[in-house]
C-alpha positions in Angstrom: 0.0 0.0 0.0 1.4 3.5 -0.8 2.4 5.7 2.1 -0.5 7.9 3.2 0.1 11.6 2.8 -0.1 13.7 6.0 -2.3 16.4 4.4 -4.9 15.9 1.6 -5.1 18.4 -1.2 -8.4 17.1 -2.3 -11.9 18.4 -1.3 -13.6 16.8 1.7 -15.8 14.2 -0.1 -13.1 12.8 -2.3 -10.7 12.6 0.7 -13.2 10.6 2.7 -13.8 8.3 -0.4 -10.0 7.8 -0.9 -9.4 7.0 2.7 -12.3 4.5 2.7 -11.0 2.9 -0.4 -7.4 2.7 0.9 -8.6 1.0 4.2 -11.3 -1.1 2.6 -13.9 0.5 4.7 -17.6 0.4 3.7 -20.2 3.1 4.4 -21.8 0.7 6.9 -18.5 0.0 8.7 -17.7 3.8 8.9 -21.2 4.5 10.1 -20.8 1.9 12.8 -17.4 3.5 13.9 -18.8 7.1 13.9 -22.4 6.8 14.9 -23.3 8.6 11.7 -25.6 7.1 9.2 -24.3 5.4 6.1 -26.7 7.6 4.0 -25.2 10.8 5.5 -21.7 9.6 4.9 -22.6 8.9 1.3 -24.0 12.4 1.0 -20.8 13.8 2.3 -18.7 11.8 -0.1 -20.7 13.0 -3.1 -20.9 16.6 -2.0 -24.6 16.6 -1.3 -24.1 18.0 2.2 -21.8 20.7 3.4 -18.5 19.9 5.2 -19.6 19.0 8.7 -18.5 20.7 11.9 -15.0 20.2 13.2 -16.4 17.8 15.9 -17.7 15.5 13.1 -14.5 15.9 11.1 -12.6 14.8 14.2 -14.8 11.8 14.6 -14.4 10.8 11.0 -10.6 11.3 11.2 -10.3 9.0 14.2 -12.4 6.3 12.5 -10.2 6.6 9.3 -7.0 6.7 11.4 -5.8 10.2 10.2 -5.4 13.4 12.1 -8.2 16.0 11.6 -5.6 18.2 9.9 -5.5 15.7 7.1 -8.7 17.4 5.8 -8.1 20.7 3.9 -11.3 22.2 5.2 -10.3 21.6 8.8 -7.0 23.3 8.2 -8.7 26.3 6.6 -11.1 26.6 9.5 -8.2 26.5 12.0 -6.3 29.2 10.0 -9.4 31.4 9.8 -10.1 31.1 13.6 -6.5 32.1 14.4 -6.5 35.0 11.9 -9.6 36.4 13.4 -7.6 36.9 16.6 -4.9 38.9 14.6 -6.6 41.8 12.7 -3.2 43.4 12.0 -2.0 40.3 10.3 -5.2 40.2 8.2 -4.5 43.7 7.0 -0.9 43.0 6.1 -1.9 39.8 4.3 -4.6 41.6 2.4 -2.3 44.4 1.3 0.2 41.9 0.1 -2.4 40.0 -1.9 -3.8 43.1 -3.5 
Protein backbone atom coordinates (compact mmCIF):
# COMPACT_ATOMS: atom_id res chain seq x y z
CA UNK A 1 0.00 0.00 0.00
CA UNK A 2 1.37 3.47 -0.83
CA UNK A 3 2.35 5.68 2.05
CA UNK A 4 -0.48 7.91 3.20
CA UNK A 5 0.06 11.64 2.81
CA UNK A 6 -0.11 13.70 5.97
CA UNK A 7 -2.34 16.36 4.37
CA UNK A 8 -4.90 15.90 1.64
CA UNK A 9 -5.07 18.42 -1.17
CA UNK A 10 -8.45 17.09 -2.32
CA UNK A 11 -11.89 18.39 -1.30
CA UNK A 12 -13.58 16.77 1.70
CA UNK A 13 -15.78 14.22 -0.09
CA UNK A 14 -13.08 12.76 -2.34
CA UNK A 15 -10.72 12.63 0.64
CA UNK A 16 -13.21 10.56 2.65
CA UNK A 17 -13.78 8.31 -0.35
CA UNK A 18 -10.03 7.81 -0.91
CA UNK A 19 -9.42 7.00 2.75
CA UNK A 20 -12.30 4.52 2.73
CA UNK A 21 -10.95 2.87 -0.41
CA UNK A 22 -7.39 2.70 0.94
CA UNK A 23 -8.55 1.05 4.15
CA UNK A 24 -11.25 -1.13 2.57
CA UNK A 25 -13.92 0.54 4.70
CA UNK A 26 -17.56 0.41 3.66
CA UNK A 27 -20.15 3.07 4.40
CA UNK A 28 -21.80 0.74 6.92
CA UNK A 29 -18.51 0.03 8.69
CA UNK A 30 -17.67 3.74 8.86
CA UNK A 31 -21.18 4.49 10.08
CA UNK A 32 -20.75 1.94 12.83
CA UNK A 33 -17.45 3.50 13.95
CA UNK A 34 -18.75 7.07 13.92
CA UNK A 35 -22.44 6.80 14.92
CA UNK A 36 -23.27 8.64 11.68
CA UNK A 37 -25.65 7.13 9.17
CA UNK A 38 -24.32 5.43 6.05
CA UNK A 39 -26.67 7.63 4.00
CA UNK A 40 -25.25 10.81 5.54
CA UNK A 41 -21.70 9.60 4.86
CA UNK A 42 -22.66 8.90 1.26
CA UNK A 43 -24.03 12.44 0.95
CA UNK A 44 -20.76 13.85 2.35
CA UNK A 45 -18.67 11.85 -0.10
CA UNK A 46 -20.75 12.98 -3.07
CA UNK A 47 -20.90 16.63 -2.01
CA UNK A 48 -24.64 16.65 -1.33
CA UNK A 49 -24.09 17.96 2.20
CA UNK A 50 -21.76 20.70 3.40
CA UNK A 51 -18.54 19.87 5.18
CA UNK A 52 -19.61 19.01 8.73
CA UNK A 53 -18.54 20.69 11.96
CA UNK A 54 -15.02 20.21 13.23
CA UNK A 55 -16.36 17.80 15.87
CA UNK A 56 -17.73 15.52 13.15
CA UNK A 57 -14.55 15.89 11.09
CA UNK A 58 -12.56 14.84 14.17
CA UNK A 59 -14.83 11.80 14.63
CA UNK A 60 -14.35 10.80 11.00
CA UNK A 61 -10.59 11.33 11.24
CA UNK A 62 -10.35 9.02 14.25
CA UNK A 63 -12.40 6.35 12.47
CA UNK A 64 -10.25 6.63 9.33
CA UNK A 65 -7.01 6.73 11.35
CA UNK A 66 -5.80 10.15 10.25
CA UNK A 67 -5.39 13.43 12.07
CA UNK A 68 -8.21 15.98 11.60
CA UNK A 69 -5.63 18.22 9.92
CA UNK A 70 -5.53 15.70 7.08
CA UNK A 71 -8.67 17.42 5.77
CA UNK A 72 -8.07 20.68 3.91
CA UNK A 73 -11.31 22.21 5.21
CA UNK A 74 -10.29 21.56 8.82
CA UNK A 75 -6.96 23.30 8.22
CA UNK A 76 -8.69 26.28 6.59
CA UNK A 77 -11.07 26.64 9.53
CA UNK A 78 -8.17 26.53 11.97
CA UNK A 79 -6.29 29.21 10.03
CA UNK A 80 -9.41 31.38 9.81
CA UNK A 81 -10.09 31.10 13.55
CA UNK A 82 -6.52 32.10 14.37
CA UNK A 83 -6.45 34.95 11.87
CA UNK A 84 -9.63 36.39 13.36
CA UNK A 85 -7.63 36.92 16.54
CA UNK A 86 -4.94 38.89 14.64
CA UNK A 87 -6.58 41.76 12.73
CA UNK A 88 -3.23 43.46 12.04
CA UNK A 89 -1.98 40.33 10.29
CA UNK A 90 -5.18 40.16 8.23
CA UNK A 91 -4.55 43.72 7.05
CA UNK A 92 -0.92 42.97 6.16
CA UNK A 93 -1.88 39.83 4.27
CA UNK A 94 -4.65 41.61 2.43
CA UNK A 95 -2.34 44.41 1.32
CA UNK A 96 0.22 41.88 0.13
CA UNK A 97 -2.40 39.99 -1.88
CA UNK A 98 -3.83 43.13 -3.47
